[in-house]
DOVEXPA-316359 format. One record per atom (N, C-alpha, C, CB): z, x, y. Coordinates in steps of 0.05 Angstrom, whole numbers, padded with zeros to 5 digits, always signed. Last residue first. Glycine has a CB too. Layout:
N
ZXY;...
END
This chain:
200
+00736+01413+01775;+00716+01433+01783;+00725+01458+01783;+00705+01429+01808;+00767+01377+01726;+00767+01398+01747;+00747+01411+01741;+00790+01414+01751;+00793+01307+01726;+00764+01320+01719;+00766+01346+01738;+00734+01297+01728;+00834+01256+01678;+00832+01290+01704;+00808+01292+01693;+00856+01327+01700;+00845+01189+01669;+00830+01211+01663;+00837+01243+01690;+00795+01195+01663;+00878+01146+01633;+00873+01165+01647;+00850+01179+01652;+00887+01177+01642;+00895+01081+01612;+00872+01098+01605;+00868+01117+01634;+00842+01079+01596;+00939+01035+01577;+00934+01046+01602;+00918+01081+01598;+00967+01046+01618;+00950+01028+01528;+00931+01009+01541;+00922+01022+01565;+00943+00982+01546;+00989+01075+01516;+00996+01052+01505;+00980+01034+01530;+01031+01049+01500;+00943+01126+01544;+00975+01122+01538;+00988+01084+01547;+00993+01150+01562;+00887+01156+01520;+00902+01124+01533;+00928+01129+01530;+00897+01093+01515;+00851+01190+01572;+00872+01195+01547;+00893+01178+01547;+00885+01223+01547;+00771+01208+01557;+00806+01191+01567;+00824+01195+01561;+00814+01167+01564;+00738+01254+01587;+00750+01250+01559;+00774+01230+01570;+00761+01282+01542;+00677+01277+01606;+00699+01260+01616;+00719+01251+01584;+00683+01227+01634;+00648+01340+01635;+00669+01328+01608;+00679+01314+01617;+00689+01342+01593;+00597+01337+01678;+00625+01341+01671;+00638+01321+01649;+00640+01338+01695;+00532+01371+01704;+00550+01342+01684;+00586+01356+01681;+00531+01337+01635;+00526+01401+01762;+00534+01401+01741;+00539+01371+01722;+00554+01417+01746;+00513+01377+01817;+00496+01397+01802;+00503+01406+01776;+00494+01420+01817;+00485+01312+01818;+00512+01335+01822;+00497+01358+01812;+00545+01329+01801;+00461+01263+01863;+00446+01293+01846;+00478+01299+01846;+00418+01323+01866;+00456+01193+01867;+00479+01220+01872;+00462+01242+01852;+00519+01212+01858;+00425+01151+01911;+00422+01168+01876;+00436+01184+01890;+00390+01182+01855;+00412+01073+01913;+00422+01097+01920;+00426+01121+01897;+00447+01091+01932;+00395+01033+01908;+00373+01043+01913;+00383+01068+01931;+00354+01022+01925;+00437+01016+01870;+00435+00991+01889;+00419+01014+01909;+00469+00971+01902;+00442+01078+01838;+00461+01042+01845;+00455+01038+01871;+00501+01039+01843;+00437+01126+01795;+00427+01116+01819;+00432+01079+01822;+00393+01127+01818;+00459+01199+01781;+00457+01176+01778;+00455+01150+01799;+00475+01174+01765;+00460+01254+01746;+00443+01235+01766;+00446+01215+01758;+00416+01237+01772;+00493+01287+01711;+00474+01294+01739;+00470+01274+01762;+00443+01299+01730;+00546+01247+01678;+00524+01256+01678;+00504+01278+01711;+00513+01229+01669;+00588+01257+01639;+00593+01247+01660;+00562+01254+01677;+00621+01258+01671;+00608+01244+01568;+00602+01259+01589;+00588+01253+01614;+00593+01275+01580;+00619+01199+01538;+00634+01231+01544;+00634+01252+01565;+00626+01246+01527;+00654+01173+01585;+00652+01188+01569;+00631+01190+01547;+00671+01187+01563;+00655+01103+01616;+00665+01145+01629;+00662+01162+01604;+00709+01154+01642;+00599+01058+01595;+00634+01078+01588;+00626+01104+01605;+00642+01092+01545;+00563+01032+01606;+00567+01043+01622;+00600+01059+01618;+00560+01026+01642;+00557+00967+01567;+00546+00996+01575;+00548+01033+01585;+00539+00989+01589;+00576+00919+01571;+00568+00935+01599;+00550+00967+01603;+00598+00941+01611;+00610+00929+01514;+00572+00913+01526;+00563+00919+01547;+00568+00879+01532;+00635+00977+01494;+00636+00966+01515;+00605+00940+01521;+00639+00994+01536;+00642+01021+01456;+00623+00994+01453;+00620+00975+01464;+00624+00982+01437;+00671+01066+01479;+00649+01059+01469;+00629+01042+01466;+00651+01060+01459;+00724+01044+01516;+00714+01043+01501;+00678+01047+01497;+00725+01026+01497;+00738+01059+01579;+00739+01078+01564;+00716+01068+01531;+00775+01083+01561;+00720+01017+01602;+00718+01045+01619;+00721+01069+01598;+00743+01047+01645;+00741+00975+01584;+00729+00978+01590;+00706+01000+01589;+00738+00971+01599;+00803+00970+01586;+00790+00991+01561;+00764+00991+01566;+00794+00983+01527;+00828+00981+01643;+00811+00960+01629;+00797+00986+01612;+00787+00935+01652;+00868+00997+01673;+00888+00991+01651;+00867+00965+01639;+00924+00981+01664;+00855+01063+01690;+00857+01041+01694;+00873+01028+01674;+00834+01032+01697;+00850+01122+01743;+00868+01116+01721;+00859+01087+01721;+00901+01123+01725;+00829+01199+01751;+00818+01159+01750;+00839+01150+01725;+00772+01150+01735;+00810+01247+01794;+00840+01227+01776;+00833+01208+01770;+00867+01216+01790;+00783+01301+01800;+00787+01280+01803;+00811+01262+01792;+00768+01274+01798;+00794+01367+01838;+00798+01350+01811;+00799+01320+01820;+00828+01358+01794;+00788+01433+01851;+00791+01406+01854;+00790+01388+01829;+00771+01398+01871;+00816+01487+01881;+00830+01475+01863;+00824+01456+01871;+00854+01479+01858;+00778+01542+01924;+00789+01525+01926;+00791+01507+01897;+00778+01515+01948;+00753+01588+01924;+00774+01597+01899;+00786+01566+01913;+00798+01636+01900;+00706+01575+01949;+00703+01581+01931;+00724+01580+01901;+00695+01597+01940;+00692+01539+02005;+00723+01559+01989;+00713+01559+01963;+00760+01543+01989;+00667+01509+02003;+00660+01515+02023;+00690+01520+02028;+00641+01496+02038;+00648+01482+01961;+00619+01497+01974;+00631+01516+01993;+00595+01474+01993;+00688+01451+01955;+00688+01473+01941;+00661+01502+01942;+00689+01459+01915;+00663+01409+01975;+00688+01421+01984;+00684+01450+01972;+00717+01404+01973;+00624+01389+01951;+00620+01397+01971;+00644+01428+01980;+00621+01371+01987;+00650+01374+01907;+00627+01396+01891;+00630+01410+01922;+00586+01382+01877;+00664+01332+01913;+00681+01350+01901;+00666+01381+01908;+00686+01341+01867;+00638+01301+01924;+00639+01312+01950;+00659+01330+01947;+00642+01294+01973;+00617+01277+01879;+00591+01298+01894;+00606+01314+01924;+00557+01273+01907;+00660+01268+01862;+00648+01286+01851;+00633+01298+01865;+00639+01279+01833;+00661+01218+01886;+00678+01231+01889;+00673+01257+01881;+00696+01221+01879;+00612+01186+01876;+00612+01210+01908;+00636+01215+01896;+00611+01198+01951;+00613+01181+01814;+00598+01197+01817;+00594+01212+01853;+00576+01183+01805;+00652+01140+01826;+00665+01169+01809;+00647+01184+01826;+00662+01173+01770;+00620+01103+01847;+00637+01115+01869;+00657+01128+01851;+00649+01093+01893;+00592+01084+01798;+00576+01098+01834;+00591+01116+01838;+00576+01080+01866;+00625+01062+01766;+00624+01086+01759;+00603+01100+01783;+00614+01087+01728;+00636+01016+01816;+00660+01045+01802;+00643+01071+01793;+00679+01034+01766;+00586+00996+01802;+00590+01010+01824;+00610+01021+01823;+00589+01000+01843;+00583+00980+01746;+00565+00999+01757;+00574+01013+01785;+00538+00986+01760;+00638+00958+01709;+00615+00957+01730;+00608+00981+01751;+00620+00935+01747;+00672+00931+01657;+00669+00955+01675;+00646+00952+01684;+00673+00982+01664;+00669+00864+01647;+00677+00880+01641;+00674+00916+01672;+00662+00876+01610;+00706+00803+01686;+00679+00830+01679;+00695+00844+01659;+00667+00856+01710;+00747+00770+01688;+00721+00763+01693;+00693+00773+01678;+00720+00768+01718;+00794+00809+01679;+00779+00780+01672;+00755+00772+01665;+00779+00765+01689;+00795+00868+01706;+00789+00839+01713;+00781+00822+01697;+00774+00836+01729;+00845+00920+01724;+00829+00907+01698;+00828+00882+01708;+00843+00908+01667;+00829+00966+01766;+00840+00948+01754;+00821+00927+01742;+00858+00938+01771;+00819+01034+01779;+00802+01004+01772;+00816+00985+01751;+00769+01011+01758;+00829+01087+01827;+00839+01071+01816;+00822+01029+01791;+00855+01072+01844;+00810+01157+01844;+00809+01137+01826;+00829+01106+01820;+00810+01153+01808;+00828+01203+01888;+00830+01190+01862;+00820+01165+01864;+00857+01189+01852;+00827+01269+01889;+00812+01254+01896;+00819+01225+01868;+00781+01272+01900;+00850+01340+01925;+00847+01320+01895;+00834+01288+01903;+00884+01313+01878;+00851+01399+01926;+00851+01372+01930;+00845+01350+01909;+00836+01368+01947;+00889+01466+01940;+00876+01445+01924;+00866+01419+01936;+00893+01438+01906;+00901+01531+01954;+00887+01498+01962;+00881+01489+01937;+00856+01496+01983;+00946+01590+01974;+00919+01575+01945;+00912+01545+01951;+00935+01572+01906;+00960+01660+01994;+00956+01629+01992;+00944+01613+01979;+00950+01621+02006;+00994+01704+02012;+00979+01697+01993;+00981+01672+01981;+00982+01713+01978;+01030+01705+02061;+00993+01707+02063;+00973+01709+02035;+00986+01740+02080;+01084+01693+02034;+01075+01688+02070;+01044+01687+02072;+01084+01717+02094;+01092+01696+01992;+01100+01722+02004;+01078+01716+02032;+01092+01755+01980;+01049+01639+01973;+01067+01667+01951;+01072+01693+01983;+01031+01689+01911;+01040+01582+01979;+01033+01604+01992;+01056+01625+01974;+01035+01599+02028;+00993+01515+01963;+01007+01531+01961;+01017+01565+01961;+01007+01523+01951;+00973+01450+01980;+00976+01477+01998;+01004+01496+01974;+00990+01464+02041;+00936+01395+01982;+00955+01418+01973;+00956+01444+01973;+00958+01416+01955;+00911+01324+01988;+00913+01360+01998;+00935+01378+01997;+00909+01365+02025;+00883+01264+01979;+00907+01286+01972;+00902+01322+01979;+00912+01283+01935;+00834+01240+01991;+00854+01225+01988;+00882+01243+01986;+00848+01208+01964;+00799+01264+02054;+00806+01267+02021;+00824+01259+02012;+00808+01290+02011;+00741+01247+02078;+00784+01232+02081;+00781+01247+02048;+00796+01173+02084;+00698+01283+02122;+00699+01263+02088;+00733+01265+02088;+00679+01283+02048;+00640+01284+02149;+00664+01285+02151;+00687+01264+02126;+00665+01279+02181;+00586+01282+02143;+00601+01300+02150;+00627+01300+02137;+00603+01300+02174;+00559+01235+02149;+00557+01243+02180;+00578+01271+02165;+00573+01216+02212;+00562+01205+02096;+00536+01209+02107;+00542+01231+02130;+00523+01180+02118;+00599+01206+02051;+00608+01218+02068;+00581+01222+02094;+00620+01242+02053;+00572+01195+02000;+00596+01182+02009;+00605+01191+02038;+00618+01186+01989;+00530+01229+02002;+00521+01195+01990;+00550+01190+02005;+00518+01185+01945;+00538+01273+02049;+00543+01267+02016;+00547+01240+02022;+00571+01283+01998;+00521+01341+02095;+00524+01307+02092;+00522+01305+02056;+00493+01285+02112;+00585+01392+02078;+00559+01373+02087;+00554+01351+02081;+00537+01380+02082;+00641+01367+02113;+00625+01385+02094;+00608+01388+02103;+00619+01379+02071;+00714+01376+02124;+00687+01375+02134;+00663+01388+02113;+00688+01392+02162;+00766+01335+02121;+00749+01353+02106;+00713+01362+02119;+00748+01335+02075;+00821+01307+02133;+00791+01314+02135;+00776+01335+02136;+00782+01306+02152;+00868+01272+02086;+00867+01295+02099;+00828+01296+02108;+00882+01322+02075;+00906+01238+02062;+00876+01239+02082;+00869+01250+02102;+00870+01221+02094;+00964+01274+02064;+00949+01256+02050;+00921+01245+02068;+00969+01232+02041;+00987+01332+02042;+00972+01321+02062;+00964+01300+02047;+00950+01337+02075;+01045+01382+02033;+01028+01365+02014;+01018+01352+02034;+01041+01348+01991;+01068+01447+02006;+01068+01432+02015;+01042+01413+02010;+01075+01441+02035;+01107+01505+01985;+01096+01487+01982;+01094+01465+01996;+01101+01484+01967;+01128+01556+01988;+01118+01544+02011;+01103+01527+01990;+01101+01562+02034;+01170+01627+01975;+01150+01609+01966;+01149+01584+01994;+01160+01596+01930;+01206+01656+01995;+01176+01658+02014;+01152+01640+01996;+01163+01697+02019;+01243+01662+01965;+01245+01647+01986;+01222+01647+02004;+01267+01654+01999;+01216+01629+01903;+01230+01656+01920;+01231+01642+01942;+01213+01687+01924;+01204+01583+01884;+01221+01607+01871;+01234+01622+01884;+01209+01625+01860;+01179+01528+01879;+01186+01541+01902;+01197+01562+01891;+01203+01528+01921;+01165+01492+01843;+01155+01510+01837;+01163+01533+01866;+01127+01501+01830;+01206+01440+01868;+01215+01455+01848;+01206+01486+01838;+01212+01439+01830;+01159+01427+01888;+01190+01449+01915;+01198+01451+01889;+01222+01431+01947;+01122+01401+01854;+01114+01428+01878;+01137+01449+01889;+01104+01413+01909;+01152+01358+01846;+01143+01378+01827;+01137+01399+01839;+01121+01372+01811;+01152+01332+01900;+01186+01333+01875;+01170+01360+01870;+01194+01303+01835;+01107+01322+01905;+01119+01333+01926;+01142+01349+01909;+01128+01310+01951;+01079+01294+01856;+01071+01324+01874;+01087+01342+01889;+01055+01320+01895;+01111+01249+01869;+01107+01265+01839;+01101+01294+01853;+01077+01252+01815;+01089+01230+01921;+01111+01231+01911;+01118+01248+01886;+01117+01209+01909;+01033+01235+01904;+01039+01246+01928;+01063+01241+01918;+01029+01237+01957;+01043+01181+01861;+01030+01212+01858;+01036+01222+01873;+01005+01219+01859;+01038+01147+01900;+01063+01150+01878;+01061+01185+01865;+01058+01123+01846;+01000+01142+01929;+01031+01137+01947;+01052+01158+01925;+01045+01092+01948;+00956+01139+01901;+00958+01158+01923;+00983+01164+01929;+00947+01149+01945;+00966+01081+01881;+00969+01106+01869;+00969+01128+01884;+00952+01110+01852;+00973+01050+01931;+00999+01052+01914;+00998+01077+01901;+01002+01029+01893;+00913+01058+01943;+00935+01063+01954;+00963+01065+01940;+00935+01046+01970;+00877+01031+01894;+00887+01063+01899;+00913+01064+01916;+00864+01080+01916;+00939+00979+01873;+00918+00988+01879;+00921+01020+01888;+00906+00968+01898;+00983+00974+01840;+00968+00954+01844;+00943+00957+01858;+00981+00939+01856;+01029+01004+01796;+01006+01015+01804;+00991+00995+01811;+00995+01030+01786;+01086+01020+01780;+01071+01001+01772;+01040+00995+01793;+01092+00976+01770;+01128+01058+01739;+01116+01055+01770;+01096+01038+01764;+01103+01083+01787;+01155+01054+01698;+01179+01069+01711;+01166+01066+01741;+01186+01105+01699;+01119+01029+01649;+01123+01006+01671;+01160+01018+01691;+01127+00964+01645;+01103+01069+01618;+01130+01066+01616;+01136+01044+01627;+01145+01087+01626;+01052+01092+01646;+01053+01075+01611;+01078+01064+01615;+01052+01098+01577;+01079+01109+01683;+01055+01086+01685;+01056+01079+01666;+01027+01090+01690;+01097+01158+01673;+01115+01137+01692;+01105+01116+01684;+01115+01138+01724;+01057+01190+01635;+01084+01166+01630;+01094+01160+01646;+01104+01170+01616;+01023+01195+01688;+01016+01178+01663;+01039+01165+01651;+01002+01195+01641;+01060+01227+01722;+01044+01206+01729;+01044+01196+01704;+01018+01210+01742;+01070+01274+01684;+01093+01265+01699;+01087+01218+01713;+01093+01296+01733;+01013+01292+01681;+01031+01277+01657;+01056+01259+01672;+01047+01304+01635;+01004+01312+01738;+00993+01284+01730;+01012+01280+01699;+00951+01283+01727;+01055+01351+01733;+01049+01322+01758;+01040+01299+01751;+01028+01327+01781;+01030+01386+01715;+01048+01379+01694;+01048+01342+01721;+01086+01408+01688;+00977+01399+01743;+00980+01387+01714;+01003+01375+01701;+00974+01406+01699;+00995+01412+01792;+00977+01388+01800;+00983+01382+01763;+00936+01396+01817;+01026+01452+01777;+01042+01437+01792;+01022+01406+01791;+01047+01454+01824;+00987+01492+01757;+01015+01481+01739;+01027+01463+01745;+01038+01497+01736;+00952+01499+01801;+00950+01483+01781;+00970+01476+01762;+00932+01491+01770;+00999+01541+01834;+00983+01503+01842;+00972+01486+01810;+00941+01509+01868;+01000+01581+01803;+01030+01565+01804;+01010+01527+01811;+01060+01582+01843;+00948+01596+01805;+00964+01576+01774;+00987+01571+01775;+00966+01589+01746;+00942+01609+01851;+00928+01583+01843;+00939+01579+01814;+00893+01585+01842;+00984+01646+01867;+00993+01617+01891;+00968+01602+01861;+00975+01618+01946;+00997+01676+01795;+00983+01683+01822;+00986+01649+01837;+00943+01696+01816;+01046+01707+01763;+01024+01679+01763;+01020+01692+01806;+01050+01630+01752;+01062+01767+01734;+01061+01751+01759;+01043+01725+01763;+01052+01768+01778;
END
């Protein structure tokens, strides 16, 4: 029998696949990070409820939840605003939790991938590491979407592609993010739409 963690991980991965395909085929139009959060939230809710197999199974989702963590580069006061928080419980007291941070980088014809966006991802990952510090069983994900091929293109003249590895340290505008580990960065190309999921 699946654990709540396994069930919740399946919900996230299936929902992510649906999101990628819906965007790539034009069923969903993403104009900014808020619409990405809303559309992904809708998919997660629908899939999560389908996974409520027994009468005691319960799936829930919240957007923009406050997580109390140690101060980070992004959340200097230790009050982090998490994009999506999920919970799946079985038999009332057997519960799994997950948090998801999202990033959307819109294509700009006037520039390639820019360093401040890479720094924003690093800050998200730092926060996710701190979320996991408070609960070692917490499932943590960073999800990125862009229609800008320069983030995935190894030959970009900007020289800041987000692949194949996100390093442990990155400095931008006199701020440095130090991560506990390097992260494998693999883009999926859906008809010139680029997606990445990083699981902590």
